[in-house]
N, C-alpha and C positions, 0 to 999 in steps of 0.2 A: 386185266385192260381194261376198263372203265371202255363203256359205248363213246364219248366223246375221242379216247385216247385208239381204238378201234377206227371209229369212224377218217381222222386226219391222218392219220397211220395210211387208211385207204386212200384217200387224197392225195398224198403225197406220191403213193408209185402210182398213182392214175392222171398226176399233171404232165409225166412221161412219158406218156402211153399213148404219143402222139399219131393217128389214121394211116400217115401217109399218103401220097399222088394217084392211088387207082382210081379208076373210075364208079367200079361200084362196091357195094358194103355188102358181104354176106353173112348173112346170122341167122345162126343151128341152134334149135330149142325143144326140148319136151318139155309138153305142158301134161298132167295128167288133172282129170275133176273127178269127183266123188261123188257116187251115183247113190242113193235109195233102187234098191228094182225089187222084183217080186217074182218069184215062179210057184205056181199052186196055192198052198195058205202061207209059204215062208217066206220072210221079209229079209233083208239084209244090205250092205252094202259093199258096190265094187268100184273101181276107177277106172276110169276110160282115160288111157293114154293115144296122147296125137303127138304126132313129131310136124314141125316145120322145118323149111331151109328157105328164109326171103331175101332176094339178092334185091337191093335197090341199086338202082340208077343213083347215084350220091349229088347229079346236076338235074336233076327232076328231068330230065330232056327225054328219056325212056321207061318203058311200062314199066314199073312194078312184078317180080314174075314169083310165085309160091308154088313151090314143092310138096306137098302135104304128104302125110301114111297115115291113117287110123289104124294105133296099134293095138285094139282090142281091149277087153275089159276084162282085171283080174281081181278077186277078192282081195277088199283091203286091208281087213287083218285076218288075225287067225282065226276068230270066233268065224269071222264073214268066210271064209274057205270053207266051215266045217259044216255053214248053213246052206253053203252052196252046194257042197258033195252030198247032204242030205236030201237036197234037193232034185239030186243026180245028174249036176251038173249039165244043167240045160246048155244047151247052145244058142239059145234067143229068150230073155228075159224081159219083165213088163218094166218102166223106167217111169217113175213118179216127180211129177214136177213139183217142189217145194213151192208151197202161197204161202203169203203173209199171215195168215190165220197158225202156221205152225204143223197142217195139216197136205199131205200130197193128193194132186190134183190124178187124176183117172190116168191109170198103164199107158206107154207107149211101148208097144213092140222093138225090140233093140236086138240085135246079133254082138255075140261076145266075141268074137271073131275078129283080126285085124281084116283089112284092106291093101289093096294094090297101090302104089303111089299116081298121084293126082297132080298134075300140074293146071295153074290159073295164074292168069297176069291181070293186073288194075294198075290203075292211070298213075296209082301213088299218092293221090291228093289226101286222101282221108284216111290213111291205113292206121296212123295211127294217133292216141287222143290223150292230151294235157287235162285231165276234169273229164266235163264233159264235151271241150270244144275239139274238132277234128282236126288235125294237121298234117301235111304232107313230106314228105321226104327233106325237101330244100329250108324247108322252115326247121327240120332239125341239126342242118348243119350251121343255121344262122344262130342258132338257141349261144347265150353267151357263158364264156368260162369264170366270169367273177361271181362269187356267189350272191353277192347285195345284189347287181343286175340279174342274177338269173331268177333272184325272189321277184325281183320288178315283173320283170317277162311273165313268168307263172301266174300271177297273180292279176293276171290282166285278164287271165281266163277264169276266173271267179266268178258264178253267177249266183252265189250264197250256198250252192251244195244243196243235200236234199235229196230222197228215196237211197240210193248205197252210197252215200256220199258224205261228207261230214258236213254241217251246216256252220264247224266254227271255223273261223278263217286260219288260224295258226294249225289246226288237225287237219283240215285241207292241202294247205301245203306239205305238212307232211306226206302225207298218201302221195300227194303228185309229184311230190320232188324225188320219193324213195323209187314210183316208174322208172326213173331214168337210168338206176342201178342194175335192173336187172329184165328190163320188160320191154323199155324203148333203146335200138343200141344207138348210143350219141356220142361221138367223141371221149379217149380219156379223159381232156382238159377239161370238159363239159360234166361229165362224170364226179371230176375233182371237186368242182363245185357246188353240184348235188352233193358230196360228203357234207360236205364244211357246211352247207346251209343247215343241211342235217344236223349235223351236230351241235347248231344254235337253236334248236327247236325242244322244247320239252315231253319229257316221255319216251324217250327213248332208253333202252336198256339194254347192257352185254348179257349175253350165254356164253361167252365163251366158245371154250374149242367145238364145232357142232359138226356134224356134217349132212350135205343137202343128200336127194333122194336116189340119187348114184352110191349112196355110200363116200366122197368125195369130203374132206376136212379142211374147214376153214375155221376164222373166226366170225361168231354170232353174235347178230344186235335184235333185236324185237319193237316194234309198237305196236297198240289195242287199239282197236275203232269201235266207236260203240252207237248203235243205233238202234230204234226198236221196229225197222227193216232184217236188220242180221241179225243182232244181237251184240254181243263182246265178241269182237275175232282179231287173235292174235297176228302180227303180219312179222314174219321170223327171214332172213337175209342172214345168207352164207358167203364169207368174200374170201378170197384166195390173199392170204395175208402178202404172200411177194410178189403180186401184180396190182392186187386194187382190182382187182374184174371180179364180178359178181360169180360162185357157183353154182346158188340155186336162190327162190324166196319159194314161200309154203305158209298157206293160211290154215288157223288149226282154233277151233270153238271155243273160249274160255268161259263165258257163260251163254249158254243156247238163249234164243230167243227169233219169234219171225221164223223167219226162212229155216234157220237152223235150230228151230225146238224139238225137233226128232233126234239130232246128235246128242249124243252124251260131251261134258266137258274132255276137253284133250282131241278132240274125234279131227281127223287131216280133213278137211276142203278141198283142197288143189294145191299145185304148186307149178313152179317151173324150172327146170335146170339148163343154163346158158353151155352149148356144147363149142360152140364156134363163134368167135365177129371177129372180123378182118376187113381188108380193102384189099382189090386185086383188079387186073386188067380182064381177065374173062369174063365173059360173060357167064349165066347157069350152065350147069350141066342135064345134060335133058333125061327124061326114066332112065334111059340106058345105059348112061357114064359118057354118053361124049359131048366133050368141051368143046362148049358154042364161043369163038373167039372174039371179043370185042372187035368192030370196024369192019 
């Protein structure tokens, strides 16, 4: 399948995925970020994994509740695992912050074990972003399901890009529209509009059948974003062909530069897998598993 065929097929399935009438939107994901760490004289990479369970009031009248858990850090590749074991498999490592110069900043101590579930609340006004613009849950509900109208709505947030955002208008649009597929929980018809919008943009290529970071297979597509701040990064997406929903997305280094200068080509930078998205009339489940019902 070509990239256009993958996207338009996903759009067809997504357009039939109507959100229903529930008061709350549940969005569960797992994310991983690759970090360069050190212990003693050894330097290697570990993936820091986090799970998030986000409960959104679709009307925007109640606080958003997020239940998150640090799942711990694990070596990213077999070579990293060997380096970690050679260092004595320490319970604490030093995490260096990548600098635009390509070097690492001073290391900060961090434990490799996971943690307990944590619950936090927010007013939901600025929980997601389109480019550099923060949006509310009610803004998500108002996004248009027509690709031309969605393009217009997204470009209202274009401010010239910069930093890690593309300065090219079309590339900026490609990056922002893709967040509506795996990162921001929009309705099926809006996601369909995003697929159709992306299908008409340059730079998208097919990957064939690929797997997400949990091993689930789907149709894949990718595009590349390049700037002096991060080098060339490939953004990959895995789509469930039967539903048009995203299984996951990941970022890999194509050409190291700036903050990725210490990574090798092909290195994983981070990922997100979508575990669940549905509407419900239930409120959140507290950390002990008890359902809190609405009303």
